C-alpha positions as CSV (number, residue, x, y, z in Angstrom):
1,X,18.5,-9.2,0.7
2,X,15.4,-11.1,1.8
3,X,12.9,-9.3,3.8
4,X,13.1,-10.6,7.6
5,X,10.0,-8.8,8.4
6,X,6.7,-10.8,8.1
7,X,3.9,-9.2,6.2
8,X,1.5,-7.1,7.9
9,X,-1.2,-8.9,9.6
10,X,-3.8,-6.4,7.9
11,X,-2.4,-7.1,4.5
12,X,-2.3,-10.8,5.1
13,X,-5.8,-10.6,6.3
14,X,-7.1,-9.3,2.9
15,X,-4.7,-11.3,0.7
16,X,-6.7,-14.4,0.1
17,X,-8.9,-13.0,-2.6
18,X,-6.7,-10.4,-4.1
19,X,-6.9,-9.8,-7.7
20,X,-4.1,-9.8,-10.3
21,X,-2.0,-7.7,-10.8
22,X,-0.7,-6.4,-7.5
23,X,1.1,-3.3,-6.9
24,X,3.2,-2.8,-3.8
25,X,4.1,0.9,-3.5
26,X,7.1,2.0,-1.4
27,X,7.8,-1.8,-1.2
28,X,11.1,-1.6,0.7
29,X,12.5,-5.1,1.1
30,X,9.3,-6.5,-0.7
31,X,7.7,-8.2,2.3
32,X,4.2,-7.8,0.7
33,X,5.5,-8.3,-2.9
34,X,7.0,-11.7,-1.7
35,X,3.5,-12.6,-0.1
36,X,1.6,-12.0,-3.4
37,X,4.2,-13.8,-5.5
38,X,3.9,-16.7,-3.3
39,X,0.1,-16.6,-3.9
40,X,0.8,-16.8,-7.6
41,X,-0.1,-13.4,-8.4
42,X,2.0,-11.0,-10.7
43,X,3.5,-8.1,-8.7
44,X,4.9,-4.7,-9.6
45,X,7.1,-3.4,-6.8
46,X,7.9,0.2,-6.7
47,X,10.5,2.0,-4.6
48,X,13.2,4.7,-4.7
49,X,15.7,2.0,-4.0
50,X,15.2,-1.5,-5.4
51,X,18.5,-2.8,-4.0
52,X,16.7,-4.9,-1.1
53,X,14.7,-6.7,-3.9
54,X,17.9,-8.1,-5.7
55,X,17.4,-11.5,-4.4
56,X,14.0,-12.0,-6.4
57,X,14.3,-9.4,-9.0
58,X,14.4,-12.2,-11.7
59,X,11.2,-13.8,-10.7
60,X,9.1,-13.9,-13.8
61,X,6.0,-12.7,-12.0
62,X,7.8,-9.6,-10.7
63,X,8.3,-6.2,-12.3
64,X,10.6,-3.9,-10.3
65,X,10.3,-0.1,-10.8
66,X,12.9,2.2,-9.3
67,X,11.2,5.6,-8.9
68,X,11.1,8.5,-6.4
69,X,7.3,8.9,-5.9
70,X,7.7,12.4,-4.2
71,X,9.4,14.2,-7.2
72,X,8.1,17.7,-8.4
73,X,6.6,17.8,-10.9
74,X,5.2,14.2,-10.3
75,X,7.2,11.3,-11.5
76,X,6.0,7.8,-12.0
77,X,2.3,7.2,-11.3
78,X,0.3,4.0,-11.9
79,X,-2.2,4.1,-14.7
80,X,-5.9,4.4,-13.8
81,X,-7.6,1.0,-13.4
82,X,-4.3,-0.9,-13.9
83,X,-4.2,-2.9,-10.8
84,X,-6.4,-5.5,-9.1
85,X,-4.8,-5.0,-5.8
86,X,-3.0,-1.9,-4.5
87,X,-0.9,-2.3,-1.5
88,X,0.7,0.5,0.7
89,X,2.1,0.2,4.2
90,X,4.2,2.6,6.3
91,X,4.1,5.2,3.7
92,X,2.2,8.4,3.0
93,X,2.6,10.9,0.2
94,X,-0.6,12.6,0.1
95,X,-0.2,14.0,-3.6
96,X,0.0,10.3,-4.6
97,X,-3.2,9.3,-2.9
98,X,-5.6,10.3,-5.6
99,X,-3.6,8.3,-8.3
100,X,-3.5,5.2,-6.0
101,X,-7.2,5.2,-5.7
102,X,-7.6,5.7,-9.4
103,X,-5.2,2.8,-10.0
104,X,-7.8,0.3,-8.6
105,X,-9.3,-1.8,-11.3
106,X,-13.2,-2.5,-11.3
107,X,-13.6,-5.3,-8.7
108,X,-10.1,-4.5,-7.2
109,X,-9.0,-3.4,-3.9
110,X,-6.8,-1.0,-2.0
111,X,-5.2,-2.3,1.0
112,X,-3.4,0.5,2.8
113,X,-1.9,0.8,6.4
114,X,0.2,3.6,7.7
115,X,0.8,5.9,10.7
116,X,-1.7,8.4,12.1
117,X,-1.5,11.6,14.3
118,X,-0.5,10.5,17.7
119,X,2.2,8.4,16.5
120,X,4.7,11.0,17.5
121,X,4.3,9.8,21.0
122,X,6.0,6.5,20.0
123,X,8.8,7.9,17.7
124,X,8.9,8.2,14.1
125,X,7.5,9.1,11.8
126,X,6.5,12.2,14.0
127,X,6.3,14.8,11.2
128,X,2.7,15.6,10.7
129,X,3.1,15.6,7.0
130,X,3.4,11.8,7.2
131,X,0.7,11.2,9.7
132,X,-2.8,10.6,8.8
133,X,-5.6,12.8,10.3
134,X,-8.5,11.0,11.9
135,X,-10.7,9.3,9.4
136,X,-8.4,10.5,6.5
137,X,-8.1,7.2,4.6
138,X,-11.9,6.6,4.8
139,X,-12.6,10.1,3.7
140,X,-10.1,9.8,0.8
141,X,-11.8,6.8,-0.9
142,X,-15.4,8.2,-0.3
143,X,-17.3,8.2,-3.6
144,X,-14.8,6.2,-5.4
145,X,-14.2,2.9,-3.4
146,X,-16.4,1.0,-1.0
147,X,-15.0,0.5,2.4
148,X,-14.8,-3.3,3.5
149,X,-12.8,-2.7,6.7
150,X,-11.5,0.4,8.4
151,X,-9.6,0.7,11.7
152,X,-7.7,3.5,13.4
153,X,-6.0,4.0,16.8
154,X,-3.1,2.5,18.8
155,X,-1.7,-0.8,18.1
156,X,1.1,-2.7,20.0
157,X,2.0,-5.2,17.0
158,X,4.5,-5.1,15.6
159,X,5.5,-2.2,17.8
160,X,3.5,0.5,19.7
161,X,2.2,3.0,17.1
162,X,-0.9,4.9,16.0
163,X,-2.3,3.7,12.7
164,X,-5.0,3.8,10.1
165,X,-5.9,0.9,7.9
166,X,-8.4,0.4,5.2
167,X,-9.4,-2.2,2.8
168,X,-11.8,-0.8,0.1
169,X,-12.9,-2.1,-3.3
170,X,-13.9,-0.6,-6.5
171,X,-17.3,-1.9,-7.7
172,X,-17.4,-4.2,-10.6
173,X,-19.4,-1.7,-12.8
174,X,-21.0,1.8,-12.4
175,X,-24.0,2.1,-10.2
């Protein structure tokens, strides 16, 4: 089933100089995996239900991994330094965050966008376990990645929500 939802403006904004390979975590119907495939990049799409990716599963540039990222003990995790671009939208599982940061290759980037405290006013998610605290994304990359752009607060697009967004890069070489 193709994704009817367009790519996030935040992800699209930083997609132009994305590096290969790309990983789209909690990809859902693959709106971002599809964007990066169209850009000619190789994509690993990960979700606990890959059925919504069936229409493009045979794309030679796509690897689909069906995995529950929230299992205990931890299940599938990306290898350190394995991805030039790490994409996450509308998903937060704090125990996974360090592995996502570590997965960014030298010169690569993390592009992350999800909900934050205050979103409960607008509906789901409303559970604080799935809402970022103020500055949490920026603080989580400190000392590992360099922040290119960071935003937090209310948005009206694509619907009213409270969000945090970050684009951060790993330096090409140690300082």
